[in-house]
C-alpha positions, 0 to 999 in steps of 0.5 A: 413864855417867861423865864419864871414859867420855864423854871416852874416847868416839869424839866426844872423839877426833875432830879439833878443831873449828878443823881440822874446820871448815877441812876441811869448808870445803874439802869444800864448796868442792870439792862444787859439782860435786855438782849438775852431774848435776841440771841437768835437774831440773824442779822447785825448792822451791815456797815460794808457799803460806804454811805449806807447804814443797815440797822439789822433785823429783829430786836437788834435792828429795832434797838439800833433804830432807836439808837440812831434816833437818840444819837440824832437828838443828842447831837442836836441838843449838843450843837444847840448848847455849843452856841446857843441862840442869843435870844435864849433865856437862862432858863431855856438854856438850863432846860435844853441842858437837861434835854441834852443830858436825857438824850445822852443817857438814852443814847448811852443806854442803847450803846451799852445794851447793844455792845458789838451789835450796835451801829457806830457813832454817826455824824449828822447834817444840821445845815438846814437849822439856823442855830442863831435863831430861837425860833429855828432851834425850837422848830427843829426840837419840835420835829425831833421830839414829835418824830421820836415819840411817834417812832417809839409808838410804832416800834413797840409792836415790832419787838419780841421780848418783854424786857426790851419793850419795857425799857423802850416804853420808859424812854418813850414816856420821857420823850413824850414829856420832852415833846410836850415841853417844847410845844409849851415853849412854842405856845402850841397845843400839846395835842395838835397833829400828834393825837389821832382824831379818827379810826380805831385808835382815836385819842391815841398818840400818832405812831409812825413806821420806820419807813416814815421816820427815816423819810422824816429825818432824811435831810439830817442823815447824810447816809442812806438808812437801810431798814429792809431787814427790820420786822414789820409787825 
């Protein structure tokens, strides 16, 4: 894709970062009520066993699940920007900066909402990605964005409060735009492999369970993610 094509993409038409952070800050400040309906959740994250991460239960567990994914995506985009591929165009670099900013906002949203119920800042293993290669970086970005969207699609039914579902739905819509944008850079169909082609939900976006998502990101998480206490329906 040419630099001019990237520049005219939806990412280049989003609000400037300063305004975006200001709006996001207000959203986080106003979202402390999201967990109001989660007060009865019995299990917070369990960090007592080295090398494992127990996300907890109920809505808190589901939010920690989303928080982990946002940490992963934000860390990935930051690593790309720390040393971008030499064949990245200036427009692609600017777009990845916006992607990073979005993921940081999502990550900080969950951190603020969860407070002391949140998981800690995690460290990830990106050694399977060649950050000097545009193709490798874009392929990894596709994986993270596609898995992220499918994870949000599968998490909605696990929540018990409308406020929480509403906030996650807003983030999911942004992640879906990210996924489409990365596929556009790769000159791939925005629908192949991410839209169900059979069954009762034909035409709907793919949804993954937490177990499927944890398996998909396992090589990037040098710790065991425990999801046993998450709701299943």
